[in-house]
KETOR-316907 format. One record per residue (C-alpha): residue number from 1; chain; x, y, z. Coordinates in steps of 0.001 Angstrom, whole numbers, plus 524288, in hexadecimal, padded with zeros to 5 digits. Example, Ala and Ser with C-alpha at 12.3 -4.5 7.8 and 13.67 -1.06 7.14 Angstrom:
2
[site 1 "A" [8300C 7EE6C 81E78]];
[site 2 "A" [83566 7FBDC 81BE4]];
//
This chain:
247
[site 1 "A" [642CB 8C556 72424]];
[site 2 "A" [6455C 8BA0F 72B2D]];
[site 3 "A" [63D09 8BC16 738E4]];
[site 4 "A" [6343B 8C39C 73090]];
[site 5 "A" [630BA 8B812 72946]];
[site 6 "A" [630DD 8AD96 7330D]];
[site 7 "A" [627AC 8B542 73DB6]];
[site 8 "A" [6200C 8B752 73074]];
[site 9 "A" [61F6D 8A6F4 72D97]];
[site 10 "A" [61CD7 8A656 73CD7]];
[site 11 "A" [60F3F 8B1C2 73C04]];
[site 12 "A" [60CD6 8A85F 72FE8]];
[site 13 "A" [60C2A 89BAD 73638]];
[site 14 "A" [6048F 89EF1 744D9]];
[site 15 "A" [5F991 8A819 73C0A]];
[site 16 "A" [5ED78 89DA5 73B6B]];
[site 17 "A" [5F1C8 89E2F 72CA1]];
[site 18 "A" [5F951 89610 72E0E]];
[site 19 "A" [5EDF6 88B17 72FBF]];
[site 20 "A" [5E44A 89135 72827]];
[site 21 "A" [5E164 88D03 71858]];
[site 22 "A" [5ED7B 891DD 712D3]];
[site 23 "A" [5ED36 89E84 70AD7]];
[site 24 "A" [5ED50 8A03A 6FC4D]];
[site 25 "A" [5F50F 8AB41 6F5D8]];
[site 26 "A" [5F055 8ABB9 6E853]];
[site 27 "A" [5FC0A 8B486 6E22C]];
[site 28 "A" [5F9FF 8B806 6D10C]];
[site 29 "A" [6064E 8B6F4 6C9A3]];
[site 30 "A" [6058A 8BCDE 6BC38]];
[site 31 "A" [5FF9A 8B56C 6B044]];
[site 32 "A" [609FD 8B911 6A95C]];
[site 33 "A" [61B19 8B5E7 6AC65]];
[site 34 "A" [620FC 8BE05 6B522]];
[site 35 "A" [62EC8 8B9FE 6B460]];
[site 36 "A" [63590 8B465 6BBED]];
[site 37 "A" [62C6A 8B840 6C739]];
[site 38 "A" [61D63 8B2A0 6C6C3]];
[site 39 "A" [618D5 8A95E 6BA34]];
[site 40 "A" [60A9E 8A5DC 6B984]];
[site 41 "A" [61175 897BC 6BCA3]];
[site 42 "A" [61754 899F8 6C774]];
[site 43 "A" [624C2 89A3D 6C621]];
[site 44 "A" [62744 8A87C 6C666]];
[site 45 "A" [6330C 8AA48 6D28F]];
[site 46 "A" [6298D 8B312 6D978]];
[site 47 "A" [61EDD 8A917 6DA30]];
[site 48 "A" [627CD 89D26 6DF38]];
[site 49 "A" [62DDE 8A80B 6E7B7]];
[site 50 "A" [61ED5 8A9A3 6EE28]];
[site 51 "A" [61CC5 89A95 6EE6F]];
[site 52 "A" [629D2 89A53 6F69F]];
[site 53 "A" [624A5 8A645 70050]];
[site 54 "A" [61907 89D4D 70152]];
[site 55 "A" [61FEA 891D7 70415]];
[site 56 "A" [61A5C 88C74 71180]];
[site 57 "A" [61349 89609 71545]];
[site 58 "A" [604FD 89370 715C2]];
[site 59 "A" [5FE97 89A02 70864]];
[site 60 "A" [5FCA0 8943C 6FCB9]];
[site 61 "A" [600F9 89C8F 6EE59]];
[site 62 "A" [5F688 89AFF 6E54B]];
[site 63 "A" [5FB38 8A28E 6D7AA]];
[site 64 "A" [5F4E7 8A7AE 6CC30]];
[site 65 "A" [5F6EC 8AF69 6C1FD]];
[site 66 "A" [5EF8A 8BA1A 6BA00]];
[site 67 "A" [5F45B 8C6C6 6B3D2]];
[site 68 "A" [5F971 8D0F4 6BC51]];
[site 69 "A" [5F0EF 8DA6E 6BFF3]];
[site 70 "A" [5E573 8CF11 6C0EA]];
[site 71 "A" [5F026 8CC59 6CD96]];
[site 72 "A" [5F0B9 8D8DB 6CFF1]];
[site 73 "A" [5E1C9 8D935 6D235]];
[site 74 "A" [5DEBA 8CB9D 6D442]];
[site 75 "A" [5E917 8CFC0 6E35A]];
[site 76 "A" [5E0AC 8DBDE 6E7B9]];
[site 77 "A" [5D691 8D75D 6E775]];
[site 78 "A" [5DC46 8CA48 6EED4]];
[site 79 "A" [5D835 8C091 6E4A4]];
[site 80 "A" [5E64F 8BC4A 6E55C]];
[site 81 "A" [5EF25 8BFBB 6EFB8]];
[site 82 "A" [5FDBC 8C12B 6E88F]];
[site 83 "A" [60507 8C6EA 6DEF9]];
[site 84 "A" [612A8 8C75B 6DB39]];
[site 85 "A" [612D5 8D7B6 6D7D5]];
[site 86 "A" [61B85 8E4CC 6DC00]];
[site 87 "A" [6153D 8EB54 6E807]];
[site 88 "A" [60CFB 8F6E7 6E3DC]];
[site 89 "A" [608FD 8FE3C 6EF23]];
[site 90 "A" [5FAE8 90073 6E544]];
[site 91 "A" [5F7A9 8F23F 6E8BB]];
[site 92 "A" [5F995 8F217 6F77C]];
[site 93 "A" [5ED56 8F484 6F9FC]];
[site 94 "A" [5EAAC 8E79E 6F86B]];
[site 95 "A" [5F72C 8DEE3 6F70D]];
[site 96 "A" [60042 8DD14 70076]];
[site 97 "A" [6116B 8DD65 6FD73]];
[site 98 "A" [61E37 8D8A8 705EE]];
[site 99 "A" [62114 8E82F 70CD7]];
[site 100 "A" [62A87 8EC9E 71419]];
[site 101 "A" [62A1D 8F925 71BF5]];
[site 102 "A" [61EA2 8FBEC 712F2]];
[site 103 "A" [625B2 8FA60 70713]];
[site 104 "A" [62552 8ED90 6FEE7]];
[site 105 "A" [63031 8E4BF 703E2]];
[site 106 "A" [63961 8E14C 6F8E0]];
[site 107 "A" [63D85 8D72C 6FE13]];
[site 108 "A" [631F9 8CEF3 6FDF5]];
[site 109 "A" [62E18 8CF3B 6EF34]];
[site 110 "A" [62DB3 8C3FD 6E79C]];
[site 111 "A" [63801 8CA1A 6DAEA]];
[site 112 "A" [63B9C 8D6B1 6D64C]];
[site 113 "A" [63AD0 8DB19 6C8A9]];
[site 114 "A" [64220 8E54C 6BFFA]];
[site 115 "A" [638DD 8EFEE 6B8F5]];
[site 116 "A" [640FE 8F5BB 6ADBC]];
[site 117 "A" [63D6F 8FF3E 6A219]];
[site 118 "A" [63BC0 8F868 69591]];
[site 119 "A" [63D1E 902F1 68725]];
[site 120 "A" [63FBB 8FDE8 677D4]];
[site 121 "A" [64E87 8FFCC 67772]];
[site 122 "A" [6503F 90C8D 6712C]];
[site 123 "A" [646F9 91288 67A64]];
[site 124 "A" [64C6D 91D9F 68097]];
[site 125 "A" [64634 91CD6 68BBF]];
[site 126 "A" [64EEF 91C04 698F6]];
[site 127 "A" [64C51 919D8 6A695]];
[site 128 "A" [6543E 91E3D 6B1DF]];
[site 129 "A" [64CF0 91AF1 6BBEE]];
[site 130 "A" [644E1 923AE 6C022]];
[site 131 "A" [63C5A 928BA 6B44A]];
[site 132 "A" [63E62 924F5 6A5FD]];
[site 133 "A" [645BC 92F24 69B49]];
[site 134 "A" [64734 92CBF 68AF6]];
[site 135 "A" [639C0 92C7D 688FE]];
[site 136 "A" [62E13 9378C 68B67]];
[site 137 "A" [62391 9317A 695DF]];
[site 138 "A" [6261B 9255D 692FA]];
[site 139 "A" [61C5B 918BF 691BE]];
[site 140 "A" [62001 90F06 69801]];
[site 141 "A" [61815 8FF5C 69943]];
[site 142 "A" [6164B 8F6B1 6A445]];
[site 143 "A" [61045 8ED4A 6A663]];
[site 144 "A" [600E0 8EE97 6AD45]];
[site 145 "A" [5FF56 8E9CD 6BA82]];
[site 146 "A" [60E25 8EBC5 6BF56]];
[site 147 "A" [610E1 8F5E7 6CC4B]];
[site 148 "A" [61DDB 8F9FB 6C20C]];
[site 149 "A" [61203 9032B 6BA1A]];
[site 150 "A" [61189 9091B 6C729]];
[site 151 "A" [61F5A 90CCC 6C8DC]];
[site 152 "A" [61E69 912D1 6BAFE]];
[site 153 "A" [61585 91B50 6BD45]];
[site 154 "A" [61B9F 91FEB 6C9F8]];
[site 155 "A" [62AB9 92307 6C175]];
[site 156 "A" [61FC5 92DD7 6B616]];
[site 157 "A" [61FB7 921B5 6AC66]];
[site 158 "A" [61378 92082 6A3E1]];
[site 159 "A" [60F4D 9115D 6A5CF]];
[site 160 "A" [60A1E 90830 69C0E]];
[site 161 "A" [6027C 8FCA1 6A110]];
[site 162 "A" [5FA5D 8FB57 69386]];
[site 163 "A" [602CA 8EDD0 68E97]];
[site 164 "A" [5FD11 8E3ED 69507]];
[site 165 "A" [60E00 8DCB6 6984C]];
[site 166 "A" [619C6 8DDF7 6945E]];
[site 167 "A" [61AA6 8D72D 6874B]];
[site 168 "A" [60EA5 8E210 683C7]];
[site 169 "A" [619C3 8ECA1 68959]];
[site 170 "A" [6258D 8EAB0 68324]];
[site 171 "A" [61DBB 8E981 676F3]];
[site 172 "A" [617B0 8F7CF 67785]];
[site 173 "A" [62626 8FBB5 67C2F]];
[site 174 "A" [62AB4 8F624 6719B]];
[site 175 "A" [62032 8FC48 66720]];
[site 176 "A" [622FA 9089D 66E4B]];
[site 177 "A" [61546 90944 67626]];
[site 178 "A" [61C0E 90CAE 6816A]];
[site 179 "A" [6293E 91148 687B3]];
[site 180 "A" [62EC5 90966 69016]];
[site 181 "A" [629A2 8FC50 6990D]];
[site 182 "A" [62DA0 8FA78 6A5A4]];
[site 183 "A" [62D01 8EA19 6A999]];
[site 184 "A" [63493 8E04D 6B2BA]];
[site 185 "A" [63FD4 8DE95 6AD21]];
[site 186 "A" [63D40 8CDED 6B060]];
[site 187 "A" [630C8 8CCA6 6A602]];
[site 188 "A" [6368C 8D792 69CAE]];
[site 189 "A" [645F1 8D37E 698BD]];
[site 190 "A" [641B5 8C62D 69303]];
[site 191 "A" [63535 8CF05 68B64]];
[site 192 "A" [64047 8D63B 68529]];
[site 193 "A" [64988 8CC01 6820C]];
[site 194 "A" [63C91 8C46B 67D2C]];
[site 195 "A" [6352E 8CCA1 67538]];
[site 196 "A" [639E5 8D9C2 673BD]];
[site 197 "A" [64BFC 8D908 6730F]];
[site 198 "A" [65410 8E4EE 6702E]];
[site 199 "A" [6454D 8EC77 67095]];
[site 200 "A" [64488 8EF27 67D8B]];
[site 201 "A" [64DD7 8F26C 6881B]];
[site 202 "A" [64E11 8F4A3 69657]];
[site 203 "A" [65207 90290 69D4E]];
[site 204 "A" [65AE8 905E4 6A752]];
[site 205 "A" [6598B 905AD 6B46C]];
[site 206 "A" [64DC2 8FBD8 6B8F3]];
[site 207 "A" [642F4 9031C 6BD9D]];
[site 208 "A" [63E68 8FC9E 6C8BA]];
[site 209 "A" [63E0D 8EE61 6CDC4]];
[site 210 "A" [63330 8EB78 6D4D1]];
[site 211 "A" [63143 8E181 6E024]];
[site 212 "A" [6272F 8D5FC 6DDB4]];
[site 213 "A" [61F29 8D213 6E867]];
[site 214 "A" [614E8 8C91D 6EBC7]];
[site 215 "A" [60880 8CFE0 6EFF7]];
[site 216 "A" [5FE9E 8CA72 6F866]];
[site 217 "A" [5F0C1 8D08A 6F945]];
[site 218 "A" [5EE82 8D5A7 7048B]];
[site 219 "A" [5E425 8CF40 709D1]];
[site 220 "A" [5EB2A 8C334 70781]];
[site 221 "A" [5F826 8CAC2 70C89]];
[site 222 "A" [5ECD8 8CE5E 7196A]];
[site 223 "A" [5E916 8C1F9 71C59]];
[site 224 "A" [5F4F3 8BA5B 71A17]];
[site 225 "A" [60116 8C37B 71F83]];
[site 226 "A" [60ABF 8BA8F 72689]];
[site 227 "A" [60BF9 8B199 71981]];
[site 228 "A" [608BB 8BCE8 70ECD]];
[site 229 "A" [61619 8C3D4 71A46]];
[site 230 "A" [61BF2 8B781 718C5]];
[site 231 "A" [61D21 8B2F9 70BAB]];
[site 232 "A" [61FCA 8C09B 706A3]];
[site 233 "A" [62C5B 8C004 70F2D]];
[site 234 "A" [63245 8B3AB 70A56]];
[site 235 "A" [631FE 8B778 6FBE3]];
[site 236 "A" [63CEC 8B9A9 6F71E]];
[site 237 "A" [64244 8BED6 6E939]];
[site 238 "A" [6443F 8B697 6DD65]];
[site 239 "A" [6515A 8B88C 6D86F]];
[site 240 "A" [652B5 8C4D9 6D23E]];
[site 241 "A" [651C1 8C25B 6C377]];
[site 242 "A" [65F9B 8C7CD 6BD7C]];
[site 243 "A" [65B29 8D646 6B8DE]];
[site 244 "A" [6598D 8D46E 6A737]];
[site 245 "A" [659BC 8DE0F 69F8F]];
[site 246 "A" [653DE 8E10C 691EB]];
[site 247 "A" [65A1D 8E653 685EC]];
//
């Protein structure tokens, strides 16, 4: 990997990019805290990892914030050029990800998130690692715009993306309007502890662990391939957050 990064740096500095106008990489992040990875004020661990990876390279980073779907839409039109996101095959028509042997390179992620199912404390719903049981044809709430909604469908699980945020999804769960919520542990655990103690619990085992990448618009990648590959290869994931369990 060290030789690979060195080769990219040499190639990068040997191209006209080094003497031409410095490209601007506009990265869209959520307009709400997605702790500990991103924050509107730029203090997230993933944001810091990207800044560290780009340090000393001929690139200017610019950060903007927007709702998730707007960030994705702007990336698709190259209005913005970067987004911290999970790999999504449907987005590869306009998005570049760090790849190895035709697959996303999990070693070059900026963060790893853990997704769990959350249910009411007295719910009979169970998860065996492959399918949900205990409730016939359960309806699972999921935040709109997140890639694991597609993963639910691949497991034959009905997904409800009708609520705008996780708090609204948990409110629907507490009121019995959905049977479970699929959510990222780093967001769900503190919210449950604060607003739903004793009412909502996490199912075991974990639904899935998802790497997040610095996804880059395809036009920007095609014009600055050596630069982007160097940033990706410099990225080191932040220390994994200790697994927490909502009770």
